[in-house]
C-alpha positions as YAML, in Angstrom:
chain: A
units: angstrom
residues:
- id: 1
  name: UNK
  ca: [-7.53, 19.05, -90.70]
- id: 2
  name: UNK
  ca: [-5.39, 21.29, -89.49]
- id: 3
  name: UNK
  ca: [-3.80, 20.99, -86.22]
- id: 4
  name: UNK
  ca: [-2.67, 24.03, -84.46]
- id: 5
  name: UNK
  ca: [0.87, 23.78, -83.51]
- id: 6
  name: UNK
  ca: [1.67, 20.87, -80.23]
- id: 7
  name: UNK
  ca: [2.45, 23.06, -76.75]
- id: 8
  name: UNK
  ca: [6.28, 22.04, -75.22]
- id: 9
  name: UNK
  ca: [6.41, 19.67, -72.60]
- id: 10
  name: UNK
  ca: [7.63, 22.64, -70.64]
- id: 11
  name: UNK
  ca: [4.38, 24.86, -71.36]
- id: 12
  name: UNK
  ca: [2.76, 21.67, -70.42]
- id: 13
  name: UNK
  ca: [4.61, 20.66, -67.06]
- id: 14
  name: UNK
  ca: [4.20, 24.40, -66.71]
- id: 15
  name: UNK
  ca: [0.25, 24.76, -67.23]
- id: 16
  name: UNK
  ca: [0.13, 21.62, -64.74]
- id: 17
  name: UNK
  ca: [2.00, 23.24, -62.44]
- id: 18
  name: UNK
  ca: [0.11, 26.17, -62.79]
- id: 19
  name: UNK
  ca: [-3.49, 24.31, -62.39]
- id: 20
  name: UNK
  ca: [-2.21, 21.81, -59.51]
- id: 21
  name: UNK
  ca: [-1.07, 25.24, -57.40]
- id: 22
  name: UNK
  ca: [-4.25, 26.76, -58.08]
- id: 23
  name: UNK
  ca: [-6.58, 23.53, -56.85]
- id: 24
  name: UNK
  ca: [-3.64, 23.34, -54.18]
- id: 25
  name: UNK
  ca: [-5.09, 27.11, -52.47]
- id: 26
  name: UNK
  ca: [-9.00, 26.22, -53.50]
- id: 27
  name: UNK
  ca: [-8.20, 23.12, -51.16]
- id: 28
  name: UNK
  ca: [-6.60, 25.71, -48.38]
- id: 29
  name: UNK
  ca: [-9.05, 27.88, -48.82]
- id: 30
  name: UNK
  ca: [-12.21, 24.88, -48.77]
- id: 31
  name: UNK
  ca: [-10.54, 23.74, -45.58]
- id: 32
  name: UNK
  ca: [-10.31, 27.10, -43.71]
- id: 33
  name: UNK
  ca: [-14.12, 27.39, -44.59]
- id: 34
  name: UNK
  ca: [-14.72, 23.63, -43.14]
- id: 35
  name: UNK
  ca: [-13.10, 24.91, -40.07]
- id: 36
  name: UNK
  ca: [-14.63, 27.88, -39.12]
- id: 37
  name: UNK
  ca: [-17.77, 25.96, -39.81]
- id: 38
  name: UNK
  ca: [-16.64, 22.92, -37.56]
- id: 39
  name: UNK
  ca: [-15.92, 26.13, -34.98]
- id: 40
  name: UNK
  ca: [-19.66, 27.32, -35.72]
- id: 41
  name: UNK
  ca: [-21.56, 23.85, -34.85]
- id: 42
  name: UNK
  ca: [-19.79, 23.35, -32.46]
- id: 43
  name: UNK
  ca: [-20.45, 26.54, -30.63]
- id: 44
  name: UNK
  ca: [-24.06, 26.13, -31.36]
- id: 45
  name: UNK
  ca: [-24.12, 22.93, -29.30]
- id: 46
  name: UNK
  ca: [-22.21, 24.98, -26.63]
- id: 47
  name: UNK
  ca: [-24.98, 27.80, -25.75]
- id: 48
  name: UNK
  ca: [-27.55, 24.88, -26.24]
- id: 49
  name: UNK
  ca: [-26.01, 22.54, -23.93]
- id: 50
  name: UNK
  ca: [-25.79, 25.76, -21.37]
- id: 51
  name: UNK
  ca: [-28.99, 26.56, -22.17]
- id: 52
  name: UNK
  ca: [-30.63, 23.45, -21.31]
- id: 53
  name: UNK
  ca: [-28.35, 22.85, -18.10]
- id: 54
  name: UNK
  ca: [-28.94, 26.97, -17.54]
- id: 55
  name: UNK
  ca: [-33.22, 25.63, -17.45]
- id: 56
  name: UNK
  ca: [-32.18, 22.34, -15.11]
- id: 57
  name: UNK
  ca: [-30.37, 24.47, -12.88]
- id: 58
  name: UNK
  ca: [-27.37, 22.03, -13.32]
- id: 59
  name: UNK
  ca: [-23.92, 23.30, -13.06]
- id: 60
  name: UNK
  ca: [-21.21, 22.38, -15.23]
- id: 61
  name: UNK
  ca: [-19.81, 20.21, -12.11]
- id: 62
  name: UNK
  ca: [-22.99, 18.46, -11.82]
- id: 63
  name: UNK
  ca: [-23.39, 17.69, -15.21]
- id: 64
  name: UNK
  ca: [-19.84, 16.43, -15.35]
- id: 65
  name: UNK
  ca: [-20.91, 14.25, -12.46]
- id: 66
  name: UNK
  ca: [-24.08, 13.11, -14.09]
- id: 67
  name: UNK
  ca: [-22.55, 12.24, -17.29]
- id: 68
  name: UNK
  ca: [-19.77, 10.18, -15.87]
- id: 69
  name: UNK
  ca: [-22.06, 8.37, -13.56]
- id: 70
  name: UNK
  ca: [-24.58, 7.42, -17.05]
- id: 71
  name: UNK
  ca: [-21.22, 5.95, -18.44]
- id: 72
  name: UNK
  ca: [-19.99, 3.40, -15.79]
- id: 73
  name: UNK
  ca: [-24.07, 2.39, -15.17]
- id: 74
  name: UNK
  ca: [-23.80, 1.63, -19.53]
- id: 75
  name: UNK
  ca: [-21.09, -0.24, -19.12]
- id: 76
  name: UNK
  ca: [-22.38, -2.46, -16.80]
- id: 77
  name: UNK
  ca: [-25.11, -3.21, -19.09]
- id: 78
  name: UNK
  ca: [-22.66, -3.84, -21.77]
...
């Protein structure tokens, strides 16, 4: 069975470089998309917390104080 002409080492190197470049661009695009998803999730989480604070009539400063007290209490229990 006859084989096609074998590619030169230079051609194979160029192909691999092109492939790597394409993969690097894809990784960059996927990373940007992931960062956007993290940002969206963070905004949704913050909105949920904000709504909870409004419902409970607690200011952000009061919430920080409450959480700090809780953390200190947990340290004493541990």
